[in-house]
C-alpha positions as CSV (number, residue, x, y, z in Angstrom):
1,X,-0.1,-0.1,0.0
2,X,3.1,2.3,0.7
3,X,3.6,2.1,-3.0
4,X,0.5,2.8,-3.9
5,X,-0.1,6.1,-1.8
6,X,3.6,7.0,-3.2
7,X,3.2,6.5,-6.5
8,X,-0.7,6.2,-7.9
9,X,-2.6,8.4,-4.9
10,X,-5.3,8.6,-7.1
11,X,-6.1,4.9,-7.3
12,X,-6.8,4.4,-3.8
13,X,-8.6,7.9,-3.2
14,X,-12.0,6.7,-4.0
15,X,-13.5,10.2,-3.1
16,X,-12.1,11.7,-5.7
17,X,-14.2,10.2,-8.6
18,X,-13.4,12.6,-11.2
19,X,-9.8,12.9,-11.1
20,X,-9.9,8.8,-10.9
21,X,-11.7,9.2,-14.4
22,X,-9.5,11.8,-15.6
23,X,-6.0,9.8,-14.7
24,X,-7.6,6.4,-15.5
25,X,-10.4,6.6,-18.1
26,X,-12.4,5.0,-14.8
27,X,-13.4,4.5,-11.3
28,X,-12.4,2.3,-8.7
29,X,-13.8,1.1,-5.7
30,X,-13.3,-1.1,-2.8
31,X,-15.1,-4.2,-2.6
32,X,-16.6,-3.7,0.9
33,X,-17.5,-0.2,0.1
34,X,-21.4,0.5,1.1
35,X,-23.0,1.5,-2.1
36,X,-26.0,4.3,-1.1
37,X,-29.0,3.1,1.2
38,X,-28.9,-0.2,-0.8
39,X,-27.7,-2.7,1.8
40,X,-25.1,-3.9,-0.7
41,X,-21.3,-3.2,-0.9
42,X,-20.0,-2.4,-4.5
43,X,-19.0,-5.8,-5.1
44,X,-22.6,-7.3,-4.5
45,X,-23.6,-3.9,-6.7
46,X,-21.4,-4.3,-9.7
47,X,-22.6,-7.9,-10.0
48,X,-25.7,-7.1,-11.7
49,X,-26.6,-4.8,-14.6
50,X,-29.8,-2.5,-13.9
51,X,-31.6,-5.7,-15.5
52,X,-30.5,-7.9,-13.3
53,X,-28.1,-10.1,-15.6
54,X,-25.1,-10.6,-14.1
55,X,-21.9,-9.6,-15.5
56,X,-17.8,-9.8,-14.7
57,X,-16.0,-7.7,-12.9
58,X,-12.1,-7.2,-11.8
59,X,-11.2,-7.6,-8.5
60,X,-7.6,-6.8,-7.7
61,X,-5.7,-7.4,-4.1
62,X,-3.7,-4.3,-3.6
63,X,-2.9,-5.6,-0.4
64,X,-0.9,-8.3,-1.7
65,X,0.2,-6.7,-5.3
66,X,3.4,-5.9,-5.9
67,X,5.0,-3.8,-9.0
């Protein structure tokens, strides 16, 4: 995590979503982050589209990741 804080601070700052979109062309969310008042975390929320069809997501373990 120290590597990411030093070299990619926007990657782990989910509160500045506009900056993430600008730099990485997308957004990053922690898997355990709550989504609104839906009672779901972001991992559960992003598993389905608006029609409730299942879809794939990419999960990257930033704690064990090494450059």
